[in-house]
KOLVO-773520 format. One line per 3 residues: their letters; for each residue x, y, z of N, C-alpha, C. Coordinates in steps of 0.05 Angstrom, whole numbers. Atoms other than C-alpha are relative to their C-alpha. Last residue first. Layout:
a) X/Y/Z/X/Y/Z/X/Y/Z | ...
END
This chain:
xxx) -7/-22/18/437/648/300/30/5/-1 | 10/-26/-9/429/580/331/8/21/-19 | 8/-16/23/439/506/321/-12/26/9
xxx) -23/-12/11/478/472/377/-6/17/-25 | -17/-12/-19/422/424/393/25/12/-14 | -21/17/-10/375/411/335/18/15/20
xxx) -20/6/20/315/457/329/21/-18/12 | -16/24/-4/252/477/366/20/-4/-23 | 11/23/14/228/549/361/19/-24/2
xxx) -8/24/-14/253/597/415/-11/-25/-13 | 24/14/-10/212/654/386/7/-25/16 | 11/-14/-24/274/697/381/-23/-15/12
xxx) -17/7/-22/306/645/334/-9/15/26 | 1/29/-6/248/648/285/16/-6/25 | 24/6/-14/240/724/288/-2/-30/8
xxx) -1/-13/-26/313/735/270/-25/-7/17 | -18/16/-17/309/683/214/2/12/28 | 13/25/-6/248/717/184/17/-18/18
xxx) 16/-4/-25/282/784/191/-15/-25/7 | -14/9/-23/334/759/141/-16/4/26 | 8/-18/-22/285/767/83/13/-11/26
xxx) -7/-28/6/322/734/25/-5/18/23 | 18/-18/-14/321/662/49/9/29/-3 | 23/-6/16/356/620/-4/-20/19/13
xxx) -7/-21/20/423/625/31/-24/7/-18 | 2/-27/-12/395/587/91/4/22/-21 | -25/-11/-11/385/524/50/-4/29/10
xxx) -16/-15/19/313/500/40/25/10/14 | -25/-7/-12/271/446/74/17/14/-21 | -25/10/10/202/448/44/23/8/18
xxx) -22/-8/-17/129/456/60/26/-13/-8 | -21/-15/15/84/445/0/23/8/17 | -13/20/17/39/390/32/23/13/-16
xxx) -23/14/-13/25/439/88/14/-20/-17 | 7/18/-22/-17/483/42/24/-14/12 | -2/29/7/4/542/0/-6/-17/25
xxx) 20/8/20/-17/616/2/1/-30/-7 | 25/-16/-1/47/640/37/-19/-9/-23 | 4/-21/21/98/585/39/-27/13/2
xxx) 28/1/8/114/548/104/-5/23/-19 | 16/-24/4/189/539/111/-29/-7/-8 | 26/9/10/232/485/141/-18/24/-2
xxx) 23/-8/-15/302/514/148/-26/-11/-14 | 24/0/16/368/484/127/-24/8/18 | 26/5/-13/435/498/159/-22/1/-21
xxx) 20/-21/-1/507/495/136/-26/-8/14 | -11/-24/-14/570/455/144/-20/22/3 | -27/-6/7/537/389/125/11/22/18
xxx) -6/16/23/463/395/136/28/7/-9 | -27/-2/12/442/420/204/2/-19/-24 | -17/24/-3/369/429/220/27/4/-13
xxx) -27/-2/11/319/485/230/15/-26/5 | -21/16/-14/245/488/243/26/4/-15 | 10/19/-19/180/524/226/21/-14/16
xxx) -20/21/-3/197/587/188/-7/-18/23 | -12/5/-26/135/627/171/21/-21/-2 | 18/-8/-21/96/657/114/12/-3/27
xxx) 0/19/-23/153/654/64/-19/11/21 | 2/-13/-26/137/691/-1/-1/-21/22 | 26/5/-14/161/657/-65/1/13/28
xxx) -3/-2/-29/217/683/-111/-28/-3/13 | 24/-2/-16/222/664/-184/6/1/30 | 10/26/-10/287/679/-221/-25/4/17
xxx) 4/19/21/313/735/-266/-11/-27/9 | -26/8/12/343/775/-210/-3/-21/-21 | -22/-15/-11/277/776/-173/26/-10/-11
xxx) -25/4/15/213/753/-207/21/19/12 | -12/-25/10/155/748/-158/26/-6/-14 | -26/-9/-11/120/681/-152/7/27/-12
xxx) -22/6/18/45/674/-167/26/10/12 | -11/-24/13/-2/673/-107/23/-7/-19 | -25/-10/-12/-35/606/-93/10/25/-15
xxx) -24/11/13/-107/599/-118/25/12/12 | -13/-20/15/-160/615/-66/25/-12/-14 | -25/-10/-12/-199/555/-44/13/20/-19
xxx) -25/13/11/-269/548/-71/25/13/12 | -12/-14/23/-325/574/-25/25/-14/-10 | -29/-1/-4/-359/522/19/12/14/-24
xxx) -5/-4/-29/-435/530/27/30/2/5 | 5/-28/-7/-446/542/-48/6/5/29 | 23/-5/-17/-414/475/-61/-2/29/6
xxx) 7/-28/-3/-366/449/-114/-25/3/17 | 28/-6/5/-344/377/-103/-5/29/6 | 7/-27/-10/-271/358/-108/-28/6/-9
xxx) 3/-22/19/-266/284/-119/-6/26/14 | 29/-5/2/-239/236/-66/-3/25/-18 | 8/-26/11/-171/203/-63/-30/3/2
xxx) -15/-22/-12/-138/147/-24/-6/27/-10 | 8/-2/-28/-190/93/-40/14/22/15 | 23/-19/-1/-178/108/-114/-10/2/29
xxx) 26/14/2/-110/74/-108/-23/20/5 | 15/6/-24/-52/122/-118/-25/-17/-7 | 22/18/6/3/134/-169/-14/-9/26
xxx) 25/-14/6/45/197/-157/-23/-19/-6 | 8/8/27/102/161/-121/-27/11/-6 | 14/26/1/120/201/-59/-6/-7/-29
xxx) -19/22/2/170/258/-47/-14/-27/3 | 12/24/-12/118/307/-22/17/-24/-2 | -6/1/-28/164/367/-36/-13/-24/13
xxx) -24/16/-4/162/353/-111/6/-3/30 | -24/-17/-4/91/379/-114/24/-18/7 | -6/-7/-28/42/327/-141/23/19/1
xxx) -22/-19/2/9/317/-209/5/11/28 | 5/-28/-6/-33/255/-197/25/17/-6 | -25/-14/-5/-35/185/-226/-5/30/3
xxx) -4/-24/15/-97/142/-219/27/12/6 | -25/-15/-6/-113/72/-196/2/24/-19 | -7/0/-28/-177/29/-189/25/16/7
xxx) 22/-10/-18/-214/41/-254/8/1/29 | 22/19/2/-147/35/-292/-22/9/19 | -13/24/7/-87/79/-304/-20/-23/-4
xxx) 16/21/-12/-127/143/-305/12/-26/-9 | 5/24/15/-73/195/-321/-17/-19/17 | -14/0/26/-55/266/-302/-6/-24/-17
xxx) -6/27/9/-106/275/-246/13/2/-28 | 12/10/24/-103/345/-218/9/-28/-7 | -20/6/20/-86/358/-145/-14/-10/-25
xxx) 4/22/19/-131/390/-92/22/-2/-21 | 5/-5/28/-94/387/-48/-17/25/-4 | -15/-23/10/-91/356/21/-5/3/-30
xxx) -5/0/29/-137/310/59/15/25/-8 | 3/28/9/-141/292/133/4/-3/-30 | 23/4/18/-112/359/154/-2/-29/-10
xxx) -7/-5/28/-63/355/212/-25/-5/-17 | 11/-25/8/-89/360/283/5/7/-29 | 28/1/-6/-78/287/301/-14/26/-9
xxx) 15/15/20/-12/287/265/-30/0/5 | 17/20/-11/15/343/309/-15/-15/-22 | -7/6/-28/74/388/295/-17/-22/12
xxx) 18/-14/-18/65/384/219/7/-8/29 | -16/-18/-18/120/366/170/-19/17/17 | 7/-28/5/70/337/119/16/20/17
xxx) -17/-14/-20/99/267/113/-4/30/-5 | -18/-21/10/43/232/76/15/13/23 | -27/11/3/11/165/93/20/20/-11
xxx) -6/21/-20/-55/188/122/29/-9/-1 | -26/-6/-13/-56/253/83/9/-21/19 | -2/7/-28/-111/228/36/28/6/11
xxx) -17/23/-5/-110/265/-31/2/-5/30 | -14/-2/-25/-165/311/-54/15/-26/6 | 8/17/-22/-183/309/-127/15/7/25
xxx) -14/-5/-25/-181/354/-188/-12/-17/22 | 18/-4/-23/-203/326/-256/16/4/26 | 5/-28/-4/-153/336/-312/-18/6/24
xxx) -24/-17/0/-154/263/-333/-8/30/2 | -10/-7/27/-220/229/-315/24/18/2 | -19/-22/2/-248/194/-253/9/4/-29
xxx) -14/1/26/-310/151/-251/17/25/-2 | 8/-19/21/-329/148/-177/16/-5/-26 | -16/-25/2/-312/85/-138/-11/18/-21
xxx) -10/-6/27/-365/32/-122/14/27/0 | 18/-19/13/-368/17/-47/11/5/-28 | -6/-8/27/-337/-43/-11/-22/19/-11
xxx) -14/-25/1/-341/-45/65/3/11/-29 | 13/-19/-17/-394/-99/72/13/28/-1 | 24/-10/13/-369/-137/12/-14/21/17
xxx) -7/-17/22/-300/-144/43/-24/12/-14 | -11/-25/-10/-326/-170/109/7/19/-22 | 22/-15/-13/-371/-222/76/10/27/10
xxx) 18/-10/21/-316/-245/28/-22/17/13 | -14/-22/14/-265/-252/85/-18/13/-21 | -2/-22/-18/-314/-293/127/13/24/-13
xxx) 27/-12/-2/-334/-339/69/2/25/18 | 7/-12/26/-261/-354/52/-27/15/2 | -16/-24/3/-243/-365/126/-7/14/-26
xxx) 11/-20/-18/-300/-414/135/15/26/-3 | 26/-8/10/-280/-453/72/-12/22/18 | -3/-17/23/-207/-453/93/-27/9/-11
xxx) -10/-26/-9/-223/-480/162/2/19/-24 | 21/-14/-14/-266/-536/133/8/28/9 | 19/-9/20/-212/-555/83/-23/15/13
xxx) -12/-23/14/-160/-559/138/-19/11/-21 | 0/-23/-19/-205/-603/181/12/24/-14 | 27/-10/-3/-220/-650/122/-1/24/19
xxx) 8/-14/24/-146/-655/104/-29/11/3 | -14/-26/2/-126/-670/175/-9/15/-24 | 10/-18/-20/-179/-724/183/13/27/-1
xxx) 26/-8/7/-162/-757/117/-12/20/20 | -3/-18/22/-88/-758/134/-28/11/-9 | -11/-25/-10/-102/-789/202/2/21/-22
xxx) 21/-12/-16/-147/-843/172/9/27/11 | 20/-11/18/-96/-859/119/-22/15/15 | -11/-22/15/-41/-866/171/-20/13/-19
xxx) -3/-22/-18/-83/-909/218/11/25/-15 | 27/-10/-5/-103/-956/162/1/25/17 | 7/-14/25/-30/-963/142/-28/12/3
xxx) -12/-27/0/-12/-978/214/-7/16/-25 | 16/-20/-14/-62/-1035/216/12/28/-1 | -19/-14/-18/-25/-1075/162/-15/22/14
xxx) -15/20/-16/-69/-1127/129/19/12/20 | -29/-3/2/-119/-1077/104/12/-21/18 | -15/14/-21/-193/-1087/90/30/3/-5
xxx) -3/28/4/-223/-1034/45/16/-13/23 | -26/10/-7/-246/-966/67/0/-30/-4 | 2/25/-13/-305/-936/30/28/-11/6
xxx) 21/-2/-20/-305/-862/13/-2/-26/16 | 23/17/6/-237/-867/-21/-21/2/22 | 1/25/-15/-191/-809/-6/-26/-15/-8
xxx) 6/-4/-28/-184/-758/-61/-1/-27/14 | 12/23/-14/-152/-761/-130/-3/6/30 | -20/20/-9/-139/-692/-159/-14/-23/14
xxx) -3/-1/-29/-194/-657/-198/20/-21/9 | 16/20/-14/-184/-650/-273/5/3/30 | 25/7/14/-160/-599/-324/-16/-22/14
xxx) -2/26/12/-88/-596/-299/-25/-9/-15 | -26/6/11/-79/-523/-281/1/-26/-17 | -7/-21/20/-151/-499/-272/27/-6/-13
xxx) 14/5/25/-169/-566/-240/7/21/-21 | -10/24/13/-115/-559/-187/-13/-5/-27 | -25/-5/14/-133/-487/-172/11/-24/-14
xxx) -23/1/-19/-204/-510/-156/25/7/-16 | -16/25/1/-260/-488/-203/22/2/21 | 18/22/-5/-316/-436/-195/15/-27/-1
xxx) 2/18/23/-271/-386/-229/-21/-21/4 | -6/-14/25/-271/-324/-183/-5/-18/-24 | 24/-15/8/-307/-356/-123/5/13/-27
xxx) -1/-28/-6/-252/-408/-116/-25/14/-11 | 8/-18/22/-263/-483/-114/1/29/9 | 23/-16/-8/-222/-518/-59/-8/18/-22
xxx) 25/14/8/-177/-574/-84/-25/15/7 | -1/5/29/-113/-532/-84/-24/-16/-10 | 3/-25/16/-129/-504/-15/-2/-6/-30
xxx) 27/-9/-3/-140/-573/16/-5/26/-15 | 17/18/15/-75/-599/-13/-29/9/2 | -4/-6/29/-37/-538/13/-19/-17/-17
xxx) 13/-27/3/-67/-549/83/3/9/-29 | 28/5/2/-48/-623/75/-16/26/-1 | 6/13/25/24/-608/57/-30/-4/-3
xxx) 0/-20/22/30/-558/114/-9/-13/-26 | 27/-7/8/9/-608/167/-1/18/-24 | 14/25/8/76/-642/176/-28/6/-11
xxx) -10/9/26/112/-575/175/-14/-25/-10 | 12/-15/22/67/-547/230/9/-11/-27 | 7/20/21/87/-602/280/-11/14/-25
xxx) -25/10/13/125/-553/326/-6/-20/-23 | -9/-16/23/60/-516/340/24/-11/-15 | -28/8/4/31/-572/383/12/15/-24
xxx) -9/15/-23/-37/-554/412/29/-8/-1 | 1/-17/-23/-51/-498/362/9/-15/26 | -24/4/-17/-26/-542/306/-1/16/25
xxx) -9/28/-1/-89/-552/264/22/-5/20 | 21/17/-12/-124/-486/278/9/-29/3 | 3/-7/-28/-60/-446/267/-21/-17/13
xxx) -21/12/-16/-45/-482/202/-3/5/30 | 3/29/1/-112/-465/172/21/-14/17 | 23/7/-17/-108/-393/195/-4/-30/1
xxx) -8/-3/-28/-38/-386/165/-22/-8/19 | -18/23/-7/-61/-416/99/9/2/29 | 15/25/-2/-120/-368/97/17/-23/8
xxx) 15/-1/-25/-77/-307/113/-16/-26/4 | -18/4/-22/-27/-325/59/-15/-1/27 | -8/28/0/-83/-332/9/19/-6/23
xxx) 22/16/-10/-113/-265/29/7/-30/1 | 3/-5/-28/-47/-228/21/-22/-18/12 | -22/13/-13/-36/-261/-47/-2/4/31
xxx) 3/28/4/-105/-242/-72/22/-16/14 | 16/13/-21/-101/-174/-39/-2/-30/-4 | -9/28/3/-44/-150/-83/-15/-17/20
xxx) -6/4/29/-78/-83/-92/10/-27/-6 | 22/15/12/-106/-92/-21/5/-4/-30 | -7/29/2/-37/-71/5/-22/-17/-13
xxx) 25/14/4/-54/2/-12/6/-30/-4 | 16/1/-24/-2/50/12/-27/-13/-4 | -11/-5/-26/26/62/-58/-20/-1/23
xxx) 1/-28/-7/-6/31/-119/9/3/29 | 26/-8/-11/17/-40/-134/1/30/6 | -1/-12/-27/78/-51/-177/-27/9/8
xxx) 23/-17/-6/77/-98/-237/1/9/29 | 0/-8/-28/144/-128/-260/-22/21/4 | 7/-28/-4/131/-162/-327/-1/5/30
xxx) 23/-5/-17/168/-228/-336/-5/30/2 | 23/-5/17/214/-248/-394/-25/5/16 | 17/24/-1/267/-281/-350/-26/4/-16
xxx) -15/23/10/319/-229/-370/-17/-25/0 | -4/-2/29/272/-170/-362/13/-25/-12 | 26/5/13/250/-192/-293/2/1/-31
xxx) 5/28/-3/323/-195/-271/-27/-8/-13 | -16/15/19/337/-127/-301/-5/-30/2 | 11/-5/27/279/-96/-263/15/-15/-21
xxx) 25/15/3/300/-130/-199/-12/4/-28 | -6/28/0/373/-106/-204/-26/-16/-6 | -9/7/28/352/-36/-223/5/-30/-2
xxx) -29/-3/7/315/-30/-157/5/-8/-28 | -2/-23/18/239/-19/-151/30/4/-8 | 16/5/24/225/-88/-121/1/23/-20
xxx) -11/22/16/281/-88/-70/-15/-5/-26 | -24/-7/14/262/-18/-47/12/-23/-16 | -24/2/-17/191/-39/-31/25/5/-15
xxx) -21/-18/9/138/-15/-79/23/1/20 | 2/-27/-10/91/-74/-71/23/17/-9 | -13/-4/-26/93/-135/-115/-7/29/9
xxx) 12/-23/-14/58/-166/-175/12/3/28 | -6/1/-28/102/-211/-219/-12/25/13 | 6/-25/-13/74/-223/-289/5/-3/30
xxx) 2/-21/21/94/-277/-339/-3/27/13 | 24/-16/2/118/-326/-285/1/20/-23 | -4/-28/-7/173/-376/-299/-26/15/-2
xxx) -13/-18/20/156/-450/-300/3/28/11 | -27/8/9/106/-489/-258/10/21/-20 | -6/-15/24/45/-476/-215/29/-5/-8
END
């Protein structure tokens, strides 16, 4: 492929969300597309291609890995002449409109034996690389189709559960933590595979998720709906929330912060707050009396 790209698909790594990268894409006229968080399959085409090329190289150079650079050109050649399931054409034909020249089926007489040996070796490497790529392509497709299920049709305003697999919930044990948190309302359906949620600020994650990380809330007579969180009380003209328990303490600058579990809210709402925000001082007394864990040197 030649020239500048029109669309660059990447994950949400810090280098791809920086101002420098956005400005660079703007200057070259490319759109910077970010995949949904914690879902590498969003850029699965690139991930799969890299895996196929690595598999092809591994099979060809397993006996002598230092020769990988000599075989790379033939693995690339085999890939670019292999028809894809998406288009039915090879990448070479999609770009240039015709298939590249391949090795002649019939070998003519040569006056230099070394030339015959070179062509024979190139043909053998190309055929082996193509065979490996075909097997890898079929294996990946079979495995993906076996796990693939159609996603529900989501709509804005619908409430869903969010997978807690990649969330920092401030829980003492990940094994005992809830597998899903929420429910959270959908604010926007970006496409059939990605949605944007309204999340609490304490989660500190990007609100766009692949549909594999959410599941719809289903009403059931066997499971009563969750109680709505209690509204805050107004004290001194500002909202005040009830603390159920203080979980941990840490130093921040010259002061301390406490990890609080709010009454009526789930673990996804837990927050580190400064000590001055805790109105009921008995909570601090009970916390330190219980011998709860905290940084060394931090005490009442």
